[in-house]
Each structure stands twice: as C-alpha cells, then as structure tokens.
The first five atom37 places (N, CA, C, CB, O) and aatype in JSON, in Angstrom:
{
  "aatype": [12, 1, 9, 2, 8, 19, 16, 18, 16, 19, 15, 3, 9, 15, 6, 0, 19, 10, 13, 18, 2, 19, 9, 13, 2, 15, 5, 14, 19, 0, 9, 15, 11, 15, 10, 0, 18, 18, 3, 10, 3, 7, 10, 17, 13, 0, 10, 2, 10, 6, 6, 11, 15, 16, 6, 15, 18, 1, 8, 19, 0, 13, 3, 4, 3, 3, 10, 3, 3, 10, 11, 0, 1, 13, 3, 5, 19, 3, 19, 19, 18, 16, 6, 7, 1, 11, 1, 8, 18, 3, 6, 11, 14, 15, 9, 18, 10, 11, 3, 14, 3, 7, 2, 10, 9, 6, 13, 8, 16, 7, 16, 10, 6, 3, 1, 9, 2, 18, 18, 11, 11, 1, 6, 3, 9, 16, 9, 10],
  "atom_mask": [
    [1, 1, 1, 1, 1],
    [1, 1, 1, 1, 1],
    [1, 1, 1, 1, 1],
    [1, 1, 1, 1, 1],
    [1, 1, 1, 1, 1],
    [1, 1, 1, 1, 1],
    [1, 1, 1, 1, 1],
    [1, 1, 1, 1, 1],
    [1, 1, 1, 1, 1],
    [1, 1, 1, 1, 1],
    [1, 1, 1, 1, 1],
    [1, 1, 1, 1, 1],
    [1, 1, 1, 1, 1],
    [1, 1, 1, 1, 1],
    [1, 1, 1, 1, 1],
    [1, 1, 1, 1, 1],
    [1, 1, 1, 1, 1],
    [1, 1, 1, 1, 1],
    [1, 1, 1, 1, 1],
    [1, 1, 1, 1, 1],
    [1, 1, 1, 1, 1],
    [1, 1, 1, 1, 1],
    [1, 1, 1, 1, 1],
    [1, 1, 1, 1, 1],
    [1, 1, 1, 1, 1],
    [1, 1, 1, 1, 1],
    [1, 1, 1, 1, 1],
    [1, 1, 1, 1, 1],
    [1, 1, 1, 1, 1],
    [1, 1, 1, 1, 1],
    [1, 1, 1, 1, 1],
    [1, 1, 1, 1, 1],
    [1, 1, 1, 1, 1],
    [1, 1, 1, 1, 1],
    [1, 1, 1, 1, 1],
    [1, 1, 1, 1, 1],
    [1, 1, 1, 1, 1],
    [1, 1, 1, 1, 1],
    [1, 1, 1, 1, 1],
    [1, 1, 1, 1, 1],
    [1, 1, 1, 1, 1],
    [1, 1, 1, 0, 1],
    [1, 1, 1, 1, 1],
    [1, 1, 1, 1, 1],
    [1, 1, 1, 1, 1],
    [1, 1, 1, 1, 1],
    [1, 1, 1, 1, 1],
    [1, 1, 1, 1, 1],
    [1, 1, 1, 1, 1],
    [1, 1, 1, 1, 1],
    [1, 1, 1, 1, 1],
    [1, 1, 1, 1, 1],
    [1, 1, 1, 1, 1],
    [1, 1, 1, 1, 1],
    [1, 1, 1, 1, 1],
    [1, 1, 1, 1, 1],
    [1, 1, 1, 1, 1],
    [1, 1, 1, 1, 1],
    [1, 1, 1, 1, 1],
    [1, 1, 1, 1, 1],
    [1, 1, 1, 1, 1],
    [1, 1, 1, 1, 1],
    [1, 1, 1, 1, 1],
    [1, 1, 1, 1, 1],
    [1, 1, 1, 1, 1],
    [1, 1, 1, 1, 1],
    [1, 1, 1, 1, 1],
    [1, 1, 1, 1, 1],
    [1, 1, 1, 1, 1],
    [1, 1, 1, 1, 1],
    [1, 1, 1, 1, 1],
    [1, 1, 1, 1, 1],
    [1, 1, 1, 1, 1],
    [1, 1, 1, 1, 1],
    [1, 1, 1, 1, 1],
    [1, 1, 1, 1, 1],
    [1, 1, 1, 1, 1],
    [1, 1, 1, 1, 1],
    [1, 1, 1, 1, 1],
    [1, 1, 1, 1, 1],
    [1, 1, 1, 1, 1],
    [1, 1, 1, 1, 1],
    [1, 1, 1, 1, 1],
    [1, 1, 1, 0, 1],
    [1, 1, 1, 1, 1],
    [1, 1, 1, 1, 1],
    [1, 1, 1, 1, 1],
    [1, 1, 1, 1, 1],
    [1, 1, 1, 1, 1],
    [1, 1, 1, 1, 1],
    [1, 1, 1, 1, 1],
    [1, 1, 1, 1, 1],
    [1, 1, 1, 1, 1],
    [1, 1, 1, 1, 1],
    [1, 1, 1, 1, 1],
    [1, 1, 1, 1, 1],
    [1, 1, 1, 1, 1],
    [1, 1, 1, 1, 1],
    [1, 1, 1, 1, 1],
    [1, 1, 1, 1, 1],
    [1, 1, 1, 1, 1],
    [1, 1, 1, 0, 1],
    [1, 1, 1, 1, 1],
    [1, 1, 1, 1, 1],
    [1, 1, 1, 1, 1],
    [1, 1, 1, 1, 1],
    [1, 1, 1, 1, 1],
    [1, 1, 1, 1, 1],
    [1, 1, 1, 1, 1],
    [1, 1, 1, 0, 1],
    [1, 1, 1, 1, 1],
    [1, 1, 1, 1, 1],
    [1, 1, 1, 1, 1],
    [1, 1, 1, 1, 1],
    [1, 1, 1, 1, 1],
    [1, 1, 1, 1, 1],
    [1, 1, 1, 1, 1],
    [1, 1, 1, 1, 1],
    [1, 1, 1, 1, 1],
    [1, 1, 1, 1, 1],
    [1, 1, 1, 1, 1],
    [1, 1, 1, 1, 1],
    [1, 1, 1, 1, 1],
    [1, 1, 1, 1, 1],
    [1, 1, 1, 1, 1],
    [1, 1, 1, 1, 1],
    [1, 1, 1, 1, 1],
    [1, 1, 1, 1, 1]
  ],
  "atom_positions": [
    [[26.9, -16.05, 23.98], [25.57, -16.55, 24.25], [25.44, -16.78, 25.76], [25.29, -17.87, 23.45], [26.36, -17.27, 26.41]],
    [[24.29, -16.42, 26.3], [24.03, -16.55, 27.74], [23.12, -17.74, 28.01], [23.39, -15.25, 28.29], [22.22, -18.05, 27.23]],
    [[23.39, -18.42, 29.13], [22.47, -19.47, 29.56], [21.23, -18.8, 30.11], [23.12, -20.42, 30.63], [21.32, -17.9, 30.95]],
    [[20.06, -19.22, 29.64], [18.78, -18.69, 30.09], [18.33, -19.43, 31.34], [17.71, -18.8, 28.98], [18.0, -18.81, 32.35]],
    [[18.33, -20.76, 31.27], [17.97, -21.57, 32.44], [18.45, -23.0, 32.26], [16.46, -21.53, 32.69], [18.79, -23.43, 31.16]],
    [[18.47, -23.73, 33.37], [18.78, -25.15, 33.39], [17.59, -25.84, 34.02], [20.12, -25.46, 34.18], [17.08, -25.4, 35.05]],
    [[17.13, -26.93, 33.4], [16.01, -27.7, 33.93], [16.45, -29.12, 34.2], [14.81, -27.68, 32.96], [17.0, -29.79, 33.32]],
    [[16.21, -29.59, 35.43], [16.42, -30.98, 35.79], [15.05, -31.61, 36.01], [17.32, -31.12, 37.08], [14.13, -30.97, 36.51]],
    [[14.94, -32.87, 35.61], [13.71, -33.6, 35.87], [13.89, -34.41, 37.14], [13.33, -34.52, 34.66], [14.96, -34.96, 37.4]],
    [[12.82, -34.48, 37.93], [12.87, -35.17, 39.22], [11.63, -36.04, 39.36], [12.97, -34.16, 40.4], [10.6, -35.8, 38.73]],
    [[11.74, -37.05, 40.22], [10.62, -37.96, 40.42], [9.75, -37.55, 41.6], [11.12, -39.37, 40.63], [8.63, -38.04, 41.74]],
    [[10.25, -36.64, 42.46], [9.5, -36.19, 43.63], [9.89, -34.74, 43.91], [9.78, -37.12, 44.89], [11.01, -34.47, 44.36]],
    [[8.99, -33.82, 43.65], [9.29, -32.38, 43.82], [9.66, -32.08, 45.27], [8.09, -31.51, 43.38], [10.64, -31.38, 45.53]],
    [[8.89, -32.58, 46.22], [9.15, -32.27, 47.63], [10.54, -32.71, 48.06], [8.1, -32.94, 48.52], [11.27, -31.96, 48.71]],
    [[10.89, -33.93, 47.7], [12.21, -34.45, 48.06], [13.32, -33.64, 47.37], [12.32, -35.94, 47.67], [14.33, -33.32, 47.99]],
    [[13.11, -33.31, 46.1], [14.12, -32.55, 45.35], [14.3, -31.15, 45.95], [13.71, -32.44, 43.87], [15.42, -30.66, 46.06]],
    [[13.19, -30.52, 46.34], [13.28, -29.18, 46.93], [14.06, -29.22, 48.23], [11.87, -28.59, 47.17], [14.9, -28.36, 48.48]],
    [[13.79, -30.21, 49.07], [14.56, -30.34, 50.31], [16.05, -30.47, 50.02], [14.06, -31.55, 51.12], [16.87, -29.84, 50.69]],
    [[16.39, -31.29, 49.04], [17.79, -31.49, 48.67], [18.41, -30.19, 48.15], [17.9, -32.61, 47.61], [19.47, -29.76, 48.62]],
    [[17.76, -29.56, 47.17], [18.35, -28.37, 46.55], [18.33, -27.16, 47.49], [17.6, -28.03, 45.27], [19.18, -26.28, 47.36]],
    [[17.39, -27.1, 48.41], [17.43, -26.02, 49.41], [18.73, -26.08, 50.2], [16.22, -26.12, 50.37], [19.34, -25.05, 50.48]],
    [[19.16, -27.3, 50.55], [20.42, -27.47, 51.28], [21.61, -27.19, 50.37], [20.52, -28.9, 51.87], [22.53, -26.46, 50.75]],
    [[21.58, -27.76, 49.18], [22.71, -27.61, 48.24], [22.93, -26.14, 47.9], [22.46, -28.42, 46.96], [24.06, -25.65, 47.91]],
    [[21.84, -25.43, 47.58], [21.95, -24.04, 47.16], [21.89, -23.04, 48.31], [20.85, -23.72, 46.18], [22.16, -21.85, 48.13]],
    [[21.53, -23.53, 49.52], [21.3, -22.64, 50.65], [20.3, -21.55, 50.25], [22.63, -22.02, 51.15], [20.52, -20.36, 50.48]],
    [[19.22, -22.0, 49.65], [18.24, -21.08, 49.07], [16.88, -21.77, 49.02], [18.67, -20.62, 47.65], [16.78, -22.99, 49.08]],
    [[15.84, -20.97, 48.9], [14.47, -21.47, 48.75], [14.02, -21.2, 47.31], [13.49, -20.77, 49.78], [14.52, -20.27, 46.68]],
    [[13.11, -22.0, 46.77], [12.58, -21.7, 45.45], [11.8, -20.39, 45.45], [11.69, -22.85, 44.96], [11.26, -19.97, 46.47]],
    [[11.75, -19.76, 44.3], [10.94, -18.53, 44.17], [9.52, -18.86, 43.71], [11.6, -17.55, 43.18], [8.63, -18.02, 43.82]],
    [[9.31, -20.08, 43.21], [7.97, -20.54, 42.84], [7.96, -22.06, 43.0], [7.59, -20.12, 41.36], [8.95, -22.73, 42.74]],
    [[6.8, -22.58, 43.43], [6.71, -24.03, 43.65], [5.27, -24.48, 43.43], [7.19, -24.41, 45.08], [4.32, -23.75, 43.73]],
    [[5.13, -25.69, 42.89], [3.81, -26.32, 42.74], [4.02, -27.83, 42.91], [3.14, -25.98, 41.34], [5.09, -28.27, 43.31]],
    [[2.98, -28.6, 42.61], [3.09, -30.05, 42.7], [4.02, -30.62, 41.63], [1.72, -30.68, 42.58], [4.5, -31.75, 41.76]],
    [[4.27, -29.85, 40.57], [5.05, -30.39, 39.47], [6.29, -29.58, 39.1], [4.19, -30.52, 38.27], [7.0, -29.94, 38.16]],
    [[6.57, -28.47, 39.82], [7.74, -27.68, 39.48], [8.25, -26.91, 40.67], [7.43, -26.73, 38.35], [7.53, -26.68, 41.64]],
    [[9.5, -26.51, 40.6], [10.1, -25.58, 41.56], [11.14, -24.78, 40.79], [10.74, -26.33, 42.8], [11.93, -25.33, 40.03]],
    [[11.13, -23.46, 41.01], [12.08, -22.58, 40.32], [12.93, -21.86, 41.35], [11.35, -21.56, 39.42], [12.41, -21.32, 42.33]],
    [[14.23, -21.87, 41.12], [15.19, -21.15, 41.95], [15.79, -20.01, 41.14], [16.3, -22.1, 42.47], [15.94, -20.1, 39.93]],
    [[16.12, -18.94, 41.84], [16.91, -17.85, 41.25], [18.27, -17.91, 41.93], [16.21, -16.43, 41.45], [18.42, -17.51, 43.08]],
    [[19.27, -18.4, 41.2], [20.61, -18.59, 41.75], [21.51, -17.48, 41.22], [21.18, -19.99, 41.37], [22.24, -17.66, 40.25]],
    [[21.46, -16.34, 41.89], [22.24, -15.18, 41.46], [22.01, -14.86, 39.99], [23.72, -15.42, 41.71], [22.95, -14.57, 39.25]],
    [[20.77, -14.92, 39.58], [20.41, -14.59, 38.21], [20.28, -15.79, 37.29], [0.0, 0.0, 0.0], [19.76, -15.65, 36.18]],
    [[20.72, -16.97, 37.71], [20.52, -18.17, 36.9], [19.21, -18.82, 37.3], [21.71, -19.17, 37.06], [18.99, -19.12, 38.47]],
    [[18.34, -19.03, 36.34], [17.06, -19.68, 36.55], [17.32, -21.19, 36.53], [16.01, -19.26, 35.46], [17.71, -21.75, 35.51]],
    [[17.09, -21.85, 37.68], [17.26, -23.28, 37.8], [15.9, -23.88, 38.08], [18.29, -23.65, 38.93], [15.27, -23.56, 39.08]],
    [[15.44, -24.76, 37.19], [14.09, -25.32, 37.28], [14.14, -26.8, 37.58], [13.32, -25.07, 35.99], [15.0, -27.53, 37.08]],
    [[13.2, -27.24, 38.42], [12.96, -28.65, 38.66], [11.57, -28.96, 38.13], [13.09, -29.01, 40.19], [10.61, -28.28, 38.48]],
    [[11.46, -29.98, 37.29], [10.17, -30.39, 36.74], [9.92, -31.85, 37.07], [10.11, -30.15, 35.21], [10.8, -32.69, 36.9]],
    [[8.72, -32.15, 37.54], [8.32, -33.52, 37.81], [8.2, -34.25, 36.48], [6.98, -33.57, 38.61], [7.63, -33.74, 35.52]],
    [[8.76, -35.47, 36.44], [8.68, -36.25, 35.21], [8.5, -37.71, 35.55], [9.95, -36.05, 34.36], [9.25, -38.29, 36.34]],
    [[7.5, -38.29, 34.95], [7.29, -39.74, 35.07], [8.39, -40.43, 34.28], [5.87, -40.17, 34.57], [8.97, -39.85, 33.37]],
    [[8.68, -41.67, 34.64], [9.67, -42.43, 33.88], [9.2, -42.53, 32.43], [9.88, -43.86, 34.49], [8.06, -42.91, 32.16]],
    [[10.07, -42.19, 31.51], [9.75, -42.3, 30.09], [11.05, -42.4, 29.32], [8.9, -41.08, 29.6], [12.14, -42.27, 29.88]],
    [[10.93, -42.63, 28.03], [12.13, -42.72, 27.21], [12.65, -41.33, 26.85], [11.84, -43.53, 25.93], [13.84, -41.18, 26.58]],
    [[11.8, -40.34, 26.84], [12.2, -38.97, 26.53], [12.3, -38.18, 27.83], [11.19, -38.3, 25.56], [11.45, -38.31, 28.7]],
    [[13.32, -37.38, 27.95], [13.5, -36.55, 29.14], [13.39, -35.08, 28.75], [14.86, -36.84, 29.82], [13.79, -34.67, 27.65]],
    [[12.85, -34.3, 29.67], [12.75, -32.85, 29.48], [13.98, -32.14, 30.05], [11.47, -32.31, 30.15], [14.05, -30.91, 30.03]],
    [[14.95, -32.89, 30.55], [16.18, -32.33, 31.11], [16.91, -31.58, 29.99], [17.1, -33.45, 31.72], [17.15, -32.12, 28.92]],
    [[17.26, -30.31, 30.27], [17.89, -29.52, 29.21], [18.59, -28.29, 29.76], [16.85, -29.11, 28.19], [18.42, -27.9, 30.92]],
    [[19.39, -27.68, 28.9], [19.96, -26.36, 29.14], [19.32, -25.44, 28.12], [21.54, -26.37, 29.02], [19.19, -25.79, 26.94]],
    [[18.91, -24.26, 28.57], [18.29, -23.28, 27.67], [19.19, -22.06, 27.55], [16.88, -22.88, 28.18], [19.79, -21.61, 28.53]],
    [[19.26, -21.54, 26.35], [20.04, -20.35, 26.08], [19.11, -19.2, 25.74], [21.05, -20.6, 24.93], [18.05, -19.4, 25.14]],
    [[19.51, -17.98, 26.13], [18.74, -16.79, 25.77], [18.71, -16.63, 24.26], [19.34, -15.53, 26.43], [19.68, -16.93, 23.57]],
    [[17.59, -16.16, 23.77], [17.45, -15.87, 22.35], [16.6, -14.63, 22.2], [16.84, -17.08, 21.58], [15.45, -14.6, 22.64]],
    [[17.15, -13.62, 21.59], [16.41, -12.37, 21.38], [15.55, -12.41, 20.14], [17.37, -11.21, 21.3], [14.56, -11.69, 20.06]],
    [[15.9, -13.24, 19.15], [15.19, -13.26, 17.88], [15.04, -14.69, 17.38], [15.93, -12.4, 16.83], [15.91, -15.21, 16.69]],
    [[13.93, -15.34, 17.75], [13.7, -16.72, 17.35], [13.56, -16.86, 15.84], [12.46, -17.27, 18.04], [14.01, -17.85, 15.27]],
    [[12.94, -15.88, 15.19], [12.75, -15.97, 13.74], [14.09, -16.02, 13.02], [11.92, -14.79, 13.23], [14.27, -16.8, 12.08]],
    [[15.04, -15.2, 13.46], [16.37, -15.2, 12.87], [17.06, -16.54, 13.11], [17.22, -14.06, 13.44], [17.68, -17.1, 12.2]],
    [[16.95, -17.06, 14.32], [17.57, -18.34, 14.66], [16.95, -19.46, 13.83], [17.42, -18.64, 16.16], [17.68, -20.31, 13.31]],
    [[15.63, -19.48, 13.7], [14.96, -20.5, 12.9], [15.42, -20.44, 11.45], [13.43, -20.34, 12.98], [15.68, -21.47, 10.83]],
    [[15.54, -19.24, 10.9], [15.98, -19.07, 9.52], [17.4, -19.63, 9.34], [15.94, -17.58, 9.11], [17.7, -20.3, 8.36]],
    [[18.25, -19.34, 10.3], [19.63, -19.85, 10.24], [19.65, -21.37, 10.31], [20.49, -19.25, 11.39], [20.37, -22.02, 9.55]],
    [[18.84, -21.95, 11.22], [18.77, -23.4, 11.35], [18.19, -24.03, 10.09], [17.93, -23.79, 12.57], [18.66, -25.07, 9.63]],
    [[17.15, -23.39, 9.51], [16.53, -23.92, 8.3], [17.53, -23.98, 7.14], [15.33, -23.06, 7.91], [17.48, -24.9, 6.33]],
    [[18.42, -23.0, 7.06], [19.42, -22.96, 5.98], [20.38, -24.15, 6.02], [20.21, -21.67, 6.05], [20.89, -24.56, 4.99]],
    [[20.62, -24.68, 7.2], [21.57, -25.8, 7.32], [20.88, -27.09, 7.78], [22.68, -25.43, 8.3], [21.53, -28.02, 8.24]],
    [[19.55, -27.11, 7.64], [18.75, -28.31, 7.94], [18.87, -28.81, 9.37], [19.15, -29.41, 7.01], [18.85, -30.02, 9.6]],
    [[18.99, -27.9, 10.33], [18.93, -28.28, 11.74], [17.46, -28.46, 12.1], [19.62, -27.21, 12.66], [16.65, -27.56, 11.89]],
    [[17.14, -29.62, 12.63], [15.75, -29.94, 12.98], [15.46, -29.4, 14.37], [15.49, -31.48, 12.92], [16.22, -29.64, 15.31]],
    [[14.37, -28.66, 14.51], [13.95, -28.11, 15.8], [12.44, -28.21, 15.9], [14.41, -26.63, 15.97], [11.75, -28.4, 14.89]],
    [[11.93, -28.09, 17.12], [10.49, -28.1, 17.34], [10.11, -26.9, 18.19], [10.03, -29.43, 18.03], [10.94, -26.29, 18.87]],
    [[8.84, -26.57, 18.15], [8.32, -25.46, 18.95], [8.13, -25.88, 20.4], [7.0, -24.95, 18.37], [7.93, -25.02, 21.27]],
    [[8.19, -27.16, 20.68], [8.0, -27.62, 22.06], [6.53, -27.61, 22.45], [0.0, 0.0, 0.0], [5.64, -27.63, 21.61]],
    [[6.31, -27.57, 23.75], [4.95, -27.64, 24.27], [4.18, -26.35, 23.99], [4.98, -27.92, 25.78], [4.76, -25.3, 23.74]],
    [[2.87, -26.47, 24.04], [2.02, -25.28, 23.93], [2.25, -24.41, 25.15], [0.52, -25.66, 23.79], [2.3, -24.91, 26.27]],
    [[2.38, -23.12, 24.96], [2.63, -22.19, 26.06], [1.62, -21.06, 26.02], [4.07, -21.63, 25.98], [1.08, -20.71, 24.97]],
    [[1.38, -20.5, 27.18], [0.65, -19.25, 27.27], [1.58, -18.17, 26.75], [0.16, -18.96, 28.74], [2.79, -18.25, 26.96]],
    [[1.05, -17.16, 26.09], [1.88, -16.09, 25.52], [2.84, -15.49, 26.53], [0.99, -15.0, 24.94], [3.99, -15.2, 26.21]],
    [[2.37, -15.3, 27.77], [3.2, -14.67, 28.81], [4.39, -15.52, 29.24], [2.35, -14.35, 30.01], [5.3, -15.02, 29.9]],
    [[4.39, -16.82, 28.89], [5.53, -17.67, 29.21], [6.68, -17.48, 28.22], [5.1, -19.14, 29.22], [7.8, -17.91, 28.48]],
    [[6.41, -16.84, 27.13], [7.37, -16.52, 26.06], [7.75, -17.77, 25.26], [8.63, -15.87, 26.65], [7.88, -18.86, 25.82]],
    [[7.94, -17.6, 23.96], [8.2, -18.75, 23.08], [9.63, -19.29, 23.16], [7.9, -18.38, 21.66], [10.56, -18.61, 23.6]],
    [[9.76, -20.54, 22.71], [11.04, -21.24, 22.67], [11.06, -22.16, 21.46], [11.28, -22.05, 23.98], [10.03, -22.43, 20.84]],
    [[12.25, -22.64, 21.14], [12.39, -23.78, 20.25], [13.35, -24.76, 20.9], [12.89, -23.35, 18.82], [14.19, -24.38, 21.71]],
    [[13.2, -26.03, 20.53], [14.02, -27.1, 21.08], [14.69, -27.87, 19.94], [13.17, -28.05, 21.96], [14.14, -27.99, 18.84]],
    [[15.87, -28.39, 20.23], [16.54, -29.27, 19.29], [17.41, -30.24, 20.08], [17.39, -28.47, 18.27], [17.67, -30.04, 21.27]],
    [[17.86, -31.28, 19.4], [18.75, -32.25, 20.04], [20.09, -32.23, 19.33], [18.13, -33.67, 20.02], [20.17, -32.09, 18.11]],
    [[21.14, -32.37, 20.13], [22.46, -32.48, 19.54], [22.63, -33.9, 18.99], [23.58, -32.14, 20.59], [21.75, -34.73, 19.18]],
    [[23.74, -34.2, 18.32], [23.91, -35.53, 17.73], [23.84, -36.69, 18.73], [25.23, -35.59, 17.02], [23.59, -37.83, 18.34]],
    [[24.05, -36.4, 20.03], [23.95, -37.45, 21.04], [22.61, -37.48, 21.74], [25.04, -37.27, 22.05], [22.43, -38.24, 22.69]],
    [[21.65, -36.67, 21.28], [20.31, -36.67, 21.85], [20.1, -35.75, 23.03], [0.0, 0.0, 0.0], [19.04, -35.79, 23.66]],
    [[21.1, -34.92, 23.36], [20.92, -33.96, 24.45], [19.99, -32.85, 24.01], [22.28, -33.38, 24.9], [20.15, -32.29, 22.93]],
    [[19.01, -32.53, 24.85], [18.01, -31.52, 24.53], [18.55, -30.12, 24.82], [16.72, -31.77, 25.34], [19.12, -29.86, 25.88]],
    [[18.36, -29.22, 23.86], [18.78, -27.82, 23.96], [17.57, -26.96, 23.66], [19.98, -27.49, 22.98], [16.8, -27.24, 22.74]],
    [[17.41, -25.9, 24.44], [16.31, -24.96, 24.23], [16.88, -23.58, 23.96], [15.34, -24.93, 25.45], [17.9, -23.2, 24.54]],
    [[16.22, -22.84, 23.09], [16.48, -21.42, 22.91], [15.21, -20.71, 23.33], [16.9, -21.06, 21.43], [14.15, -20.93, 22.74]],
    [[15.3, -19.86, 24.35], [14.13, -19.29, 25.01], [14.19, -17.76, 24.98], [14.03, -19.8, 26.46], [15.25, -17.17, 25.17]],
    [[13.03, -17.14, 24.75], [12.99, -15.68, 24.67], [12.6, -15.01, 25.97], [12.03, -15.27, 23.6], [12.75, -13.79, 26.09]],
    [[12.1, -15.75, 26.94], [11.64, -15.16, 28.2], [12.68, -15.24, 29.3], [0.0, 0.0, 0.0], [13.74, -15.83, 29.14]],
    [[12.33, -14.64, 30.43], [13.19, -14.64, 31.6], [12.45, -15.29, 32.77], [13.65, -13.21, 31.96], [11.25, -15.54, 32.7]],
    [[13.18, -15.55, 33.84], [12.53, -16.04, 35.06], [11.5, -15.03, 35.54], [13.58, -16.31, 36.16], [10.42, -15.41, 35.98]],
    [[11.81, -13.75, 35.47], [10.87, -12.72, 35.9], [9.58, -12.78, 35.08], [11.5, -11.33, 35.77], [8.49, -12.64, 35.64]],
    [[9.69, -12.99, 33.76], [8.49, -13.16, 32.92], [7.65, -14.32, 33.41], [8.89, -13.38, 31.45], [6.43, -14.21, 33.53]],
    [[8.32, -15.45, 33.69], [7.6, -16.65, 34.1], [6.94, -16.45, 35.46], [8.55, -17.86, 34.15], [5.79, -16.84, 35.65]],
    [[7.64, -15.84, 36.4], [7.07, -15.59, 37.72], [5.86, -14.67, 37.62], [8.12, -14.99, 38.66], [4.84, -14.91, 38.26]],
    [[5.97, -13.63, 36.82], [4.83, -12.71, 36.63], [3.62, -13.44, 36.07], [5.22, -11.56, 35.7], [2.49, -13.16, 36.47]],
    [[3.84, -14.37, 35.15], [2.74, -15.17, 34.62], [2.16, -16.07, 35.72], [3.21, -16.02, 33.42], [0.94, -16.18, 35.87]],
    [[3.05, -16.73, 36.49], [2.58, -17.66, 37.51], [1.86, -16.96, 38.66], [3.75, -18.43, 38.06], [1.08, -17.59, 39.36]],
    [[2.1, -15.68, 38.86], [1.37, -14.94, 39.9], [-0.13, -14.94, 39.62], [1.88, -13.49, 39.99], [-0.93, -14.75, 40.54]],
    [[-0.52, -15.14, 38.37], [-1.92, -15.15, 37.98], [-2.57, -16.53, 38.18], [-2.06, -14.73, 36.53], [-3.78, -16.66, 38.06]],
    [[-1.78, -17.54, 38.48], [-2.28, -18.9, 38.61], [-2.45, -19.29, 40.07], [-1.34, -19.88, 37.92], [-1.65, -18.9, 40.92]],
    [[-3.48, -20.05, 40.36], [-3.76, -20.47, 41.72], [-3.03, -21.74, 42.13], [-5.22, -20.66, 41.9], [-2.93, -22.03, 43.32]],
    [[-2.53, -22.52, 41.15], [-1.89, -23.8, 41.46], [-0.4, -23.67, 41.75], [-2.1, -24.76, 40.31], [0.25, -24.67, 42.06]],
    [[0.15, -22.46, 41.65], [1.58, -22.24, 41.9], [1.73, -21.19, 42.98], [2.32, -21.8, 40.61], [1.09, -20.14, 42.94]],
    [[2.56, -21.49, 43.95], [2.82, -20.56, 45.04], [4.1, -19.78, 44.74], [2.95, -21.3, 46.41], [5.13, -20.37, 44.43]],
    [[4.01, -18.47, 44.82], [5.17, -17.62, 44.63], [5.68, -17.27, 46.03], [4.83, -16.34, 43.79], [4.94, -16.73, 46.85]],
    [[6.94, -17.57, 46.28], [7.53, -17.35, 47.61], [8.34, -16.08, 47.67], [8.4, -18.53, 48.0], [8.9, -15.75, 48.71]]
  ]
}
C-alpha cells in the first residue's frame, strides 16, 4: 500500500509555510488562506488551517484504486468509515476511519496532480 498524502493541521498558514519552506527547502505548489500543498519528491504533504476543536483533520492518507471494493471489505468486518466532507468530483472521492486510538486514516482515489488541476480553476487558490 502506498501513502497518498499526509495532512497536518496548523493554526496559521503563513507561519507554517515559512517554517516548512525552511524544513523542506521547498515552496508549496498551491497555497490559499486555509491550505498549502507541497510536492516532496512525489509525496503530497498538505497543511490545512484548523480552528481549535476536539476533532482534528490531521491524518495520513493511503492510495486506493477501488473504494467500492474497500468499502465492501470493511462492511464485512464492521469497520466504521465515513465519506468525509463534500467534495467536487474533480477532487476525487475518499473514505475516512479511525483506528482504535482515534487516529484518523483516509483512503483516497486522487493524486496531488488531480487536486492541482482542480484548483487551477479556482480564484481563491494560487498555483505556484
């Protein structure tokens, strides 16, 4: 199984970007007021703005070629999952679940390239 992306939640996108630019010696490939995406030699690393809350969007996502097959397998053994947030079709679908300790896991069908191509159509996100 391949890691699709890693998402960290941050309280200040600008501050986080300055930090990760130094850490990664890289610039984000997309940035807005609420997100920044890096391409780290093929690993999609995302920063998402998050207000303080009891639930965190911090997660690791794994590639999934067939969500229907995965859902069927999870349904057979009563693994609870959700569809997650509403997405535009071009963002590609995912499912989310929590491990026994509450760590969030995503199975995602899209790639960073898919997401960037979608964001090129939006005015609120700058593609660098």
